[in-house]
C-alpha positions in Angstrom: -10.7 -13.5 -22.5 -9.6 -9.9 -22.4 -5.9 -9.5 -22.8 -3.9 -8.2 -19.8 -3.1 -4.8 -21.2 -6.7 -4.1 -22.1 -7.8 -5.4 -18.7 -5.3 -3.2 -16.8 -6.3 -0.1 -18.9 -10.0 -0.7 -18.1 -9.2 -1.3 -14.4 -7.2 2.0 -14.1 -10.0 3.9 -15.9 -12.6 2.4 -13.5 -10.5 3.4 -10.5 -10.1 6.9 -11.8 -13.9 7.2 -12.1 -14.3 5.8 -8.6 -11.9 8.4 -7.3 -13.7 11.2 -9.1 -17.0 10.0 -7.4 -15.3 10.2 -4.0 -14.0 13.6 -4.7 -17.5 14.7 -5.8 -19.0 13.3 -2.6 -16.5 14.9 -0.1 -14.1 17.1 -1.9 -11.1 15.0 -1.2 -8.9 16.6 -3.8 -8.2 19.6 -1.6 -9.4 21.5 1.4 -10.0 20.9 5.0 -13.0 20.3 7.1 -15.0 17.6 8.9 -17.0 14.6 7.9 -19.6 12.6 9.7 -18.3 9.5 11.3 -20.4 7.2 9.1 -19.4 9.0 5.9 -15.8 9.1 7.0 -15.8 5.3 7.6 -17.5 4.7 4.2 -15.0 6.8 2.3 -12.0 5.3 4.1 -13.2 1.7 3.2 -13.6 2.6 -0.4 -10.2 4.2 -0.6 -8.6 1.1 1.0 -10.4 -1.0 -1.6 -9.2 1.2 -4.5 -5.6 1.1 -3.1 -5.8 -2.7 -2.9 -7.1 -3.1 -6.5 -4.5 -0.5 -7.8 -1.7 -2.5 -6.1 -2.8 -5.7 -7.9 -3.1 -3.9 -11.2 0.5 -2.8 -10.7 1.5 -6.4 -10.2 0.0 -7.3 -13.6 1.9 -4.4 -15.2 5.1 -5.4 -13.4 4.8 -9.0 -14.7 5.6 -7.8 -18.2 8.6 -5.7 -17.2 12.0 -7.3 -17.5 14.4 -6.3 -14.7 17.7 -7.7 -13.4 18.5 -7.8 -9.7 22.1 -8.1 -8.4 22.0 -9.3 -4.9 24.8 -7.7 -2.8 27.7 -10.0 -1.9 29.3 -9.4 1.5 33.0 -10.3 1.4 34.2 -12.7 4.1 36.9 -10.3 5.2 34.2 -7.7 5.9 32.4 -9.9 8.4 33.5 -9.0 12.0 35.0 -11.9 14.0 34.6 -12.5 17.6 38.3 -12.3 18.2 38.8 -9.0 16.4 40.9 -6.3 17.9 39.2 -3.9 20.3 41.2 -1.0 18.7 39.1 -1.2 15.5 36.7 1.6 15.4 33.2 1.2 14.1 32.3 3.1 10.8 30.9 6.5 11.3 27.1 6.6 11.2 25.6 10.0 10.9 22.8 10.7 13.3 19.6 12.3 12.2 19.2 15.9 13.3 16.3 17.1 15.4 14.7 18.8 12.5 14.9 15.7 10.3 13.6 13.3 13.0 10.7 15.5 14.1 9.6 16.5 10.6 6.2 15.0 9.7 6.2 12.5 6.9 3.2 12.0 4.6 2.1 8.4 4.1 3.4 7.0 0.8 1.9 4.4 -1.4 2.8 0.9 -0.2 3.6 -1.5 -3.0 2.9 -4.5 -0.8 0.7 -4.7 2.2 2.3 -4.1 5.5 1.9 -6.9 7.9 2.0 -5.8 11.5 1.8 -7.8 14.7 -1.4 -6.9 16.5 -1.1 -6.5 20.2 -4.3 -6.9 22.3 -5.4 -3.6 23.5 -5.7 -2.8 27.2 -9.4 -2.8 28.2 -8.9 0.4 30.2 -7.6 2.1 27.0 -10.6 1.0 25.1 -12.9 2.3 27.8 -11.1 5.7 27.8 -11.4 6.0 24.0 -15.1 5.2 24.1 -15.6 7.9 26.6 -13.6 10.5 24.6 -15.4 9.7 21.3 -19.0 9.2 22.6 -19.9 12.9 23.0 -21.3 15.5 20.5 -17.7 16.8 19.9 -16.9 13.5 18.1 -19.8 13.7 15.6 -17.3 14.9 12.9 -13.8 13.8 12.0 -11.2 15.7 10.1 -10.9 14.6 6.5 -7.2 15.4 6.3 -6.1 11.7 6.5 -8.5 10.9 3.7 -7.2 13.8 1.6 -3.6 12.6 2.0 -4.6 9.0 1.0 -6.6 10.3 -1.9 -3.8 12.5 -3.2 -1.3 9.6 -2.9 -3.5 7.2 -4.9 -4.2 9.8 -7.5 -0.4 10.4 -7.9 0.0 6.7 -8.8 -3.0 6.7 -11.1 -1.6 9.7 -13.0 1.7 7.9 -13.6 1.1 4.1 -13.1 4.1 3.2 -15.3 6.6 4.5 -12.7 4.9 2.6 -9.9 4.8 -0.6 -12.0 8.5 -0.4 -12.6 9.2 0.0 -8.9 6.8 -2.9 -8.3 8.8 -5.0 -10.8 12.0 -4.4 -9.0 10.4 -5.1 -5.6 9.0 -8.4 -6.8 12.2 -9.4 -8.5 14.1 -8.7 -5.3 11.7 -10.7 -3.1 11.9 -13.6 -5.6 15.7 -13.6 -5.6 15.7 -13.6 -1.8 13.5 -16.7 -1.8 10.4 -15.1 -0.4 7.0 -16.7 -0.7 4.8 -15.8 -3.6 2.5 -12.9 -2.8 -1.0 -14.1 -1.9 -4.0 -12.4 -3.6 -7.4 -12.9 -2.2 -10.8 -11.6 -3.3 -11.9 -8.5 -1.3 -14.9 -9.2 0.9 -16.0 -5.6 1.4 -17.5 -4.6 -1.9 -20.4 -2.5 -0.6 -21.3 0.7 -2.4 -19.1 0.1 -5.4 -20.1 -0.1 -9.0 -20.6 -3.3 -11.0 -17.4 -2.7 -13.0 -15.3 -2.4 -9.8 -16.9 -5.5 -8.4 -16.1 -7.5 -11.6 -12.5 -6.3 -11.6 -12.1 -7.2 -7.9 -13.4 -10.7 -8.5 -11.2 -11.2 -11.6 -7.9 -9.9 -10.3 -6.9 -12.8 -8.0 -7.0 -15.3 -10.9 -5.1 -13.0 -13.2 -2.4 -12.2 -10.6 -2.0 -15.9 -9.9 -1.4 -16.6 -13.6 1.0 -13.6 -13.9 3.1 -15.1 -11.0 2.7 -18.7 -12.0 6.5 -19.0 -12.7 7.2 -18.0 -9.1 8.1 -21.3 -7.5 6.6 -21.5 -4.0 6.7 -24.6 -1.9 3.9 -23.3 0.3 
């Protein structure tokens, strides 16, 4: 079986080629403009797949990086008691200025998937959105969100060692806190991707499981 370093190198190369293909299709490296709704959905799905595979390759790279995590120790005297004096003042906490709170923030590369609670949408809201996006004016969508996601992924692909080290610290911290071992499943949406990407996607779950085999998980 191919060793881990060679597998990671081949995987990163395949992802760069896939990104170059997306850039050739829609010019995602720069520029503004619109894309057809179907093409937009296809490109977004492929970018999400690339992001998922890249995150798992970073886990393989992080498994070979030795890091030490020192968990913060809160002294008992620092813990506020219910009978503490009311004359004690709370520590000063600077408040964000208006310019800092209103400044737009570009989406970063998430090292681990973000799990969010899904709240059922109001049927009236869904009907309103269908009305707004059913006319000719909705035939094209701005590709700016895809450009931002593309540039973020390319930034990680250019310097994967930096992201792998951050991933190593993140995993070590989660393990020290007693978190459950990250679960890696095979992607189900592999349409319009090359054979090499499909093979990498099918192989990664088993490799990630072996890389994290020392992570004791009662679940």
